[in-house]
C-alpha positions in Angstrom: -29.2 44.8 21.6 -25.4 45.3 21.0 -24.5 48.9 20.6 -26.7 49.4 23.2 -24.2 47.4 25.8 -21.5 48.5 23.9 -22.6 51.8 25.0 -23.3 51.0 28.2 -20.6 49.5 29.2 -17.8 52.9 27.4 -20.2 55.0 30.1 -20.0 52.9 32.3 -18.2 54.5 35.5 -14.0 53.1 36.3 -13.8 53.4 39.7 -15.7 54.2 42.5 -17.1 57.6 43.2 -20.0 59.4 44.7 -23.4 60.7 43.3 -25.9 62.2 45.5 -24.5 60.4 48.6 -24.9 56.8 47.2 -22.6 54.3 46.7 -21.4 54.7 42.1 -19.6 51.5 42.2 -16.8 50.3 38.6 -18.6 49.2 36.1 -21.7 50.7 37.4 -23.8 53.6 35.5 -25.6 56.4 36.3 -28.4 57.7 33.8 -32.0 57.5 32.5 -33.8 57.2 29.5 -33.7 60.7 28.0 -29.5 60.5 28.2 -30.0 56.7 26.7 -32.0 58.4 23.9 -30.4 62.3 23.1 -26.9 59.8 23.2 -28.4 57.3 20.7 -30.0 58.8 18.3 -30.2 56.1 15.9 -32.8 54.5 18.5 -36.4 55.1 19.0 -36.9 55.4 22.7 -39.9 52.2 22.4 -35.9 50.3 20.9 -34.6 51.5 23.8 -37.3 49.6 26.3 -37.3 46.6 24.6 -32.7 46.4 24.3 -33.0 46.8 27.5 -35.0 44.3 29.1 -33.5 41.2 26.7 -30.3 42.7 28.5 -31.8 42.2 31.3 -32.7 37.8 30.6 -29.7 37.6 29.5 -27.9 38.1 32.2 -26.0 41.5 30.9 -26.9 44.0 33.1 -29.1 45.1 36.0 -31.2 47.4 36.2 -32.7 50.0 38.7 -34.4 53.3 39.7 -32.7 55.1 42.6 -34.2 58.8 43.1 -35.8 60.2 39.6 -32.2 58.2 37.8 -31.3 54.7 36.5 -28.6 52.8 37.6 -27.8 50.0 35.7 -25.4 47.2 36.2 -22.9 46.2 33.5 -22.5 42.4 34.8 -19.1 41.0 34.5 -17.7 44.5 34.1 -13.7 43.0 33.9 -14.4 41.0 31.7 -14.8 43.1 28.8 -11.6 45.4 30.1 -8.8 42.3 30.2 -7.9 42.3 26.7 -7.7 46.0 26.7 -5.5 45.9 29.8 -2.9 43.3 28.4 -2.9 44.8 25.0 -2.6 48.8 27.1 1.1 49.7 27.6 2.1 51.0 31.0 3.2 54.3 31.2 6.7 53.1 32.6 7.3 51.5 29.1 10.3 52.3 27.0 9.1 52.1 23.4 12.8 50.0 22.6 11.4 47.4 25.3 8.0 46.6 24.0 8.9 46.1 20.7 11.5 43.9 21.9 9.2 42.6 23.4 7.0 42.2 20.8 9.0 40.2 18.7 10.5 38.1 21.6 8.3 34.2 19.9 6.4 33.6 23.2 7.2 30.0 25.2 4.9 28.0 26.2 4.8 25.9 29.5 4.7 22.8 28.6 7.4 23.4 26.1 10.4 21.1 27.2 13.8 22.6 27.1 15.8 20.1 24.4 17.7 16.9 25.8 21.3 17.6 25.6 23.7 15.9 22.7 24.4 12.8 24.7 28.3 12.1 23.5 29.1 8.3 21.6 30.2 6.9 24.4 26.9 7.2 25.6 25.1 6.1 22.7 27.1 2.7 22.4 26.3 2.4 26.0 22.9 2.7 25.4 22.7 0.0 22.4 24.2 -2.9 24.3 21.9 -2.0 26.6 19.2 -2.4 24.0 20.7 -5.1 22.3 21.0 -7.5 26.1 16.6 -6.7 26.1 16.8 -7.7 22.6 18.8 -11.3 23.9 16.1 -11.6 26.8 13.5 -11.2 24.9 14.2 -14.6 22.7 14.7 -16.8 25.5 11.4 -17.8 25.7 11.5 -19.4 22.1 14.6 -21.2 22.2 13.3 -24.2 23.4 10.2 -23.5 20.3 13.3 -23.5 17.7 15.6 -24.4 18.6 18.9 -22.8 20.1 21.2 -22.4 16.4 18.0 -21.3 15.1 17.1 -18.4 17.6 20.8 -17.6 17.5 21.2 -16.8 14.2 18.1 -14.9 13.9 19.9 -12.5 17.2 23.3 -12.3 15.3 21.8 -10.9 11.8 19.3 -8.8 13.5 21.2 -6.9 16.1 23.5 -5.7 13.8 23.7 -2.2 14.1 24.1 1.1 11.8 27.1 2.6 11.1 26.0 5.7 13.9 25.2 2.7 16.7 22.0 5.1 17.6 19.5 1.9 15.4 19.2 -1.9 15.5 19.0 -3.3 11.9 15.2 -4.2 13.6 14.5 -1.0 14.6 14.8 0.6 11.6 12.0 -1.7 10.1 8.7 -0.3 9.8 6.4 -2.8 11.4 7.9 -6.6 13.6 6.3 -8.2 15.5 8.9 -10.6 17.2 5.9 -13.8 17.0 5.8 -13.4 13.0 9.1 -12.8 12.3 10.0 -15.7 14.3 8.1 -17.9 11.4 9.1 -16.5 8.9 12.3 -17.2 9.5 12.2 -20.2 10.3 10.3 -21.7 7.5 12.6 -20.0 5.4 15.2 -22.2 7.5 13.2 -25.3 6.8 13.6 -24.7 3.4 16.6 -24.1 2.8 18.2 -27.3 4.8 16.0 -29.5 2.8 17.0 -27.7 -0.7 20.8 -28.9 0.7 19.3 -32.0 1.9 17.8 -33.5 -1.4 20.9 -31.3 -3.1 23.4 -33.6 -1.3 20.9 -37.3 -1.7 20.7 -36.5 -5.2 24.6 -36.3 -5.4 25.2 -39.2 -3.5 22.8 -41.4 -5.7 24.5 -40.2 -8.8 28.1 -41.3 -7.4 26.4 -44.4 -6.4 25.2 -45.3 -9.6 28.5 -44.0 -11.4 30.2 -46.5 -8.7 28.0 -49.1 -9.6 28.9 -48.1 -13.3 31.8 -48.2 -13.0 32.9 -50.8 -11.1 31.0 -53.5 -13.6 33.0 -51.2 -16.0 35.7 -53.1 -14.4 34.1 -56.2 -14.1 34.0 -56.8 -18.3 37.8 -56.0 -18.9 39.3 -57.8 -16.0 37.4 -61.2 -17.6 38.0 -59.5 -21.0 41.8 -59.5 -20.4 41.5 -63.1 -18.6 40.3 -64.4 -22.1 42.3 -62.5 -24.3 45.5 -64.4 -22.5 44.1 -67.6 -21.8 44.8 -68.5 -25.5 48.0 -68.0 -26.7 48.9 -70.0 -23.9 47.0 -72.8 -25.2 48.7 -71.9 -28.3 52.1 -72.0 -26.8 53.5 -75.2 -26.1 51.6 -76.9 -29.8 54.0 -74.1 -31.5 56.6 -75.3 -30.1 55.7 -79.2 -30.7 55.8 -78.7 -34.2 58.8 -76.3 -34.4 60.4 -79.6 -32.2 59.7 -81.6 -34.9 60.0 -79.4 -37.6 64.0 -79.7 -36.9 65.7 -82.1 -39.2 
């Protein structure tokens, strides 16, 4: 069937002609079974009849008898010619021009032209625009986490890279504002609680040291008073003894 169809397509008229007063259009073929059998010696008459019948059933050809001959119309004849027409060189085509056309890469219709390179001022302006947008996205969380914590969070994540093309948060592989704020708040509470605990322990140590120092000073003062009181009591007695001993 394939070889017979190729035979019909290659033998069909490529232009409109008139045969015995009958118009033969482009894609039609005037032939007979004997002619087909002669041009295709590898096929038998039975095979040719069967193939023609199946090609008609498939809607690939149309067969009609006229004045002792058979007119075969190739359905969708142009579809078999498209690729050949595209690849066939024209008579006026220059060989060098043809070669340049083949070497030139095809440009797809949906291909976008390259974007113009931005200046440094444009990059910086775009950074400030995105920074303000990031700031506005944090405003609803001030009531939840407090103004001071949100400000610290913003100051940390807004830091740009050297080229001002991305902020610190834009360089993260994953980013969820809710989760990042919750993690930041948790970390801040742990840090502040630890600092407060150390401050309380230091204050307790100072108070303990102060109590010990106060007790020691009190003990020292009481000891000095006791030591100083004994000589004062002995002086009159010694002086009296010395007076009595004089001649």
